[in-house]
N, C-alpha and C positions, 0 to 999 in steps of 0.2 A: 349373761350373766359377766360384767364387768369382774376382773379380778382389782382391787387395789394394790397400787404400787407398795413395796415393802423392800425396808432396806435392811440389810442384814451384815452385820459385822462379821469378817472371817481374818483367819491369821495366814498370812502367806509365807512361803518357805522360809523368810529368815525371820520369822517371827513378830512382822510389823501387821498392826491391823490394815485390813484391807475395808473398803465400802464396796458392797455388791448390790445391786438394783437388780429385782426379781420383777417380774407382772407382765401385764400385756404391753408393754413399751419396749422393745428390743433394739440394740443399736443398730442391727441392719436395716431395719425400717426406717431408721431417721436418715441413713446413707443414702438411701432409696429415694427417697423425697429433697434432698439435697442436690442428688445426681438430676433429679426430672428437673428442679428449678433451674440448674446451671444449663441444663439443655434448653430449656426455653428461654434463656438470655441469650446462648449463642446464636442460636436459630433467629430471634430476634435483630439479633447485631447484623448478621450475614444479609438478612432479606431489607435490611436499611442500608448497608455498604452496595447491595445490588441495587437498589432503588437508585440509588445515588450515582451510581456508575451508570445505568442507563440513563438520566436525566444528562449526567455530559456528555455522553454519545449524542444526543439528539440535538443538544445547543452546539456542540462543535460539528455536526451535519448540517444544522441551518445556517452556522457562519461561513462554512465554505459552500453553500449556496450562495450566499450574499456575497462573497466576494469571487464569486465565478462569474455570477450577473451584473457585478459593477467593472470587470474587466474586457477590456476591449478585446473583438472577437479574432480571432488568429488571421494572420495573414491569408488570403486564400491564395489558389494557383493562377496561374496564367492561363487569358484567354485565347483564344484561337488564332486571333492577331497579334498577339504576343509571341503565341509561339511559331508562327511562321516569320518572324524577322529574326529568329535565331539562325544561324549559320547551318548548313548541312553541305557535308561532303561526301565524297565518294571513297571510300577505304580503299588502298592501296595505290593511290593515284596522288595522293596529297603529299606535301612534306614530311608532315610528323604523322608515322608510323609506330611510334612508342609503345601506344596501348595497341594491344591484342585481344582482350575479351571487354564483353558489356560488364559493367560491376552490377547490372541490375538483375540479368537473366544469366550471367556467368556463361553466355553462349560467346563462342569465338568471331570476331571478325571474318569475313570473307571477302575476299578482293570484287570491287565491283559494288558490295554493299552499302546502303546510305548510314551515314553516321552523322551523328549531331554533335558537335564539338563546343562546348559552353564558353562564352566568350570571356569571363573573368577570371575562371580556374582552369581551364583548357581541358577539363575532363571529359571525354568521349564515351557515347553510349549508340548503341541502334536508336534509330529515329523511334519507332513505336515504343520501345521501353521508356524512354524520355518523358514524350510525350505526354504518356499515361501519367508520369509520376507529378510531370510539370501542371496537367490539369487540377492538382489538389494542391501541390506545394511548389512555393515561389524560391527553392532554392534547389542548389545541386546535393544528389543524395548521398554525395563523397566526403564533402567537406562543409558544406551547409552554407554557403556563399549566397547570400539574397543576391536573385537577379533583378529585384526591384528597385535597390538601392545604386542611384546615379553613379556612376563612377568619380572618383575624385578627381579634381581640378589638379592640373599641375600649376605650379606659381614660380 
Protein backbone atom coordinates (compact mmCIF):
# COMPACT_ATOMS: atom_id res chain seq x y z
CA UNK A 1 0.00 0.00 0.00
CA UNK A 2 1.50 3.29 -1.12
CA UNK A 3 1.43 6.24 1.22
CA UNK A 4 0.60 9.50 -0.53
CA UNK A 5 2.94 12.45 -0.18
CA UNK A 6 1.83 14.93 2.40
CA UNK A 7 3.14 18.31 3.06
CA UNK A 8 3.18 19.58 6.59
CA UNK A 9 3.84 23.07 7.68
CA UNK A 10 5.94 23.36 10.77
CA UNK A 11 7.38 26.26 12.56
CA UNK A 12 11.08 26.41 13.06
CA UNK A 13 12.96 27.57 16.13
CA UNK A 14 12.85 31.15 14.91
CA UNK A 15 9.13 31.00 14.31
CA UNK A 16 9.37 30.74 10.49
CA UNK A 17 7.13 28.35 8.66
CA UNK A 18 8.98 25.32 7.22
CA UNK A 19 7.78 22.97 4.52
CA UNK A 20 8.26 19.32 5.47
CA UNK A 21 7.69 16.40 3.11
CA UNK A 22 6.59 13.09 4.44
CA UNK A 23 5.74 9.92 2.62
CA UNK A 24 7.48 7.17 0.70
CA UNK A 25 10.10 9.39 -1.00
CA UNK A 26 12.79 10.44 1.38
CA UNK A 27 15.87 12.51 0.60
CA UNK A 28 18.25 9.60 1.22
CA UNK A 29 16.79 7.52 -1.61
CA UNK A 30 17.05 10.33 -4.16
CA UNK A 31 20.72 10.93 -3.29
CA UNK A 32 21.48 7.25 -3.85
CA UNK A 33 19.97 7.27 -7.32
CA UNK A 34 21.90 10.45 -8.19
CA UNK A 35 25.08 8.75 -6.94
CA UNK A 36 24.35 5.68 -9.08
CA UNK A 37 23.77 7.87 -12.15
CA UNK A 38 27.04 9.73 -11.55
CA UNK A 39 28.94 6.46 -11.13
CA UNK A 40 27.59 5.13 -14.42
CA UNK A 41 28.64 8.32 -16.20
CA UNK A 42 32.13 8.25 -14.64
CA UNK A 43 32.64 4.59 -15.54
CA UNK A 44 31.46 5.22 -19.11
CA UNK A 45 33.92 8.10 -19.50
CA UNK A 46 36.78 5.99 -18.12
CA UNK A 47 35.91 3.15 -20.49
CA UNK A 48 35.93 5.54 -23.45
CA UNK A 49 39.30 6.95 -22.34
CA UNK A 50 40.73 3.43 -22.08
CA UNK A 51 39.51 2.50 -25.56
CA UNK A 52 40.92 5.76 -26.95
CA UNK A 53 44.32 5.16 -25.30
CA UNK A 54 44.48 1.60 -26.63
CA UNK A 55 43.63 2.87 -30.11
CA UNK A 56 46.39 5.48 -29.98
CA UNK A 57 48.84 2.84 -28.77
CA UNK A 58 47.95 0.57 -31.68
CA UNK A 59 48.32 3.38 -34.21
CA UNK A 60 51.67 4.39 -32.70
CA UNK A 61 53.02 0.82 -32.79
CA UNK A 62 51.92 0.34 -36.41
CA UNK A 63 53.59 3.62 -37.33
CA UNK A 64 56.86 2.52 -35.72
CA UNK A 65 56.78 -0.77 -37.61
CA UNK A 66 56.27 1.13 -40.86
CA UNK A 67 59.16 3.48 -40.11
CA UNK A 68 61.44 0.56 -39.18
CA UNK A 69 60.59 -1.27 -42.42
CA UNK A 70 61.29 1.79 -44.57
CA UNK A 71 64.66 2.46 -42.90
CA UNK A 72 67.70 0.87 -44.54
CA UNK A 73 69.26 -2.04 -42.66
CA UNK A 74 72.04 -1.27 -40.22
CA UNK A 75 75.59 -1.49 -41.48
CA UNK A 76 76.68 -5.10 -41.04
CA UNK A 77 79.98 -6.15 -39.60
CA UNK A 78 83.17 -6.91 -41.50
CA UNK A 79 83.73 -10.08 -43.50
CA UNK A 80 86.73 -12.36 -42.93
CA UNK A 81 88.56 -10.69 -45.78
CA UNK A 82 88.08 -7.26 -44.20
CA UNK A 83 89.26 -8.56 -40.82
CA UNK A 84 92.40 -10.03 -42.31
CA UNK A 85 93.31 -6.64 -43.84
CA UNK A 86 93.43 -4.94 -40.43
CA UNK A 87 96.95 -4.74 -38.97
CA UNK A 88 97.95 -7.14 -36.24
CA UNK A 89 100.96 -6.62 -33.96
CA UNK A 90 102.62 -8.39 -31.06
CA UNK A 91 102.30 -6.58 -27.73
CA UNK A 92 105.54 -5.42 -26.20
CA UNK A 93 107.55 -5.39 -29.44
CA UNK A 94 105.84 -2.50 -31.19
CA UNK A 95 106.67 1.17 -30.76
CA UNK A 96 103.34 2.05 -29.09
CA UNK A 97 102.71 0.40 -25.70
CA UNK A 98 100.45 3.13 -24.29
CA UNK A 99 97.43 0.83 -24.06
CA UNK A 100 97.82 -1.79 -21.34
CA UNK A 101 94.43 -3.54 -21.37
CA UNK A 102 91.77 -4.65 -23.82
CA UNK A 103 88.69 -2.42 -23.45
CA UNK A 104 86.38 -5.29 -24.45
CA UNK A 105 87.38 -8.03 -21.99
CA UNK A 106 89.28 -5.71 -19.60
CA UNK A 107 92.17 -8.17 -19.58
CA UNK A 108 95.76 -6.96 -19.36
CA UNK A 109 97.94 -7.29 -22.44
CA UNK A 110 100.84 -9.70 -21.98
CA UNK A 111 104.16 -9.42 -23.79
CA UNK A 112 104.09 -11.54 -26.93
CA UNK A 113 100.28 -11.48 -27.21
CA UNK A 114 98.64 -10.69 -30.58
CA UNK A 115 96.98 -7.28 -30.54
CA UNK A 116 94.94 -5.66 -33.29
CA UNK A 117 95.26 -1.87 -33.52
CA UNK A 118 92.53 -0.19 -35.55
CA UNK A 119 94.05 2.05 -38.22
CA UNK A 120 91.67 5.03 -37.98
CA UNK A 121 91.65 5.56 -34.22
CA UNK A 122 94.69 3.57 -33.00
CA UNK A 123 92.73 1.74 -30.29
CA UNK A 124 94.23 -1.66 -29.45
CA UNK A 125 92.36 -4.89 -28.59
CA UNK A 126 93.00 -8.60 -28.25
CA UNK A 127 92.63 -10.14 -31.72
CA UNK A 128 89.90 -12.56 -30.60
CA UNK A 129 87.93 -9.85 -28.78
CA UNK A 130 87.94 -7.29 -31.58
CA UNK A 131 87.32 -9.85 -34.33
CA UNK A 132 84.17 -11.05 -32.54
CA UNK A 133 83.01 -7.44 -32.25
CA UNK A 134 83.86 -6.53 -35.86
CA UNK A 135 81.89 -9.49 -37.29
CA UNK A 136 78.70 -7.78 -36.13
CA UNK A 137 79.76 -4.10 -36.07
CA UNK A 138 81.87 -2.09 -38.47
CA UNK A 139 83.07 0.47 -35.96
CA UNK A 140 85.46 0.82 -33.06
CA UNK A 141 83.79 -0.19 -29.78
CA UNK A 142 85.52 2.68 -27.96
CA UNK A 143 84.92 5.70 -30.19
CA UNK A 144 82.46 4.35 -32.81
CA UNK A 145 84.61 5.46 -35.74
CA UNK A 146 83.42 3.57 -38.80
CA UNK A 147 85.97 1.28 -40.38
CA UNK A 148 84.07 1.19 -43.69
CA UNK A 149 84.31 4.90 -44.51
CA UNK A 150 87.24 5.66 -46.82
CA UNK A 151 89.85 7.93 -45.27
CA UNK A 152 89.55 11.58 -46.22
CA UNK A 153 91.85 12.56 -49.08
CA UNK A 154 94.46 15.20 -48.33
CA UNK A 155 94.16 18.30 -50.49
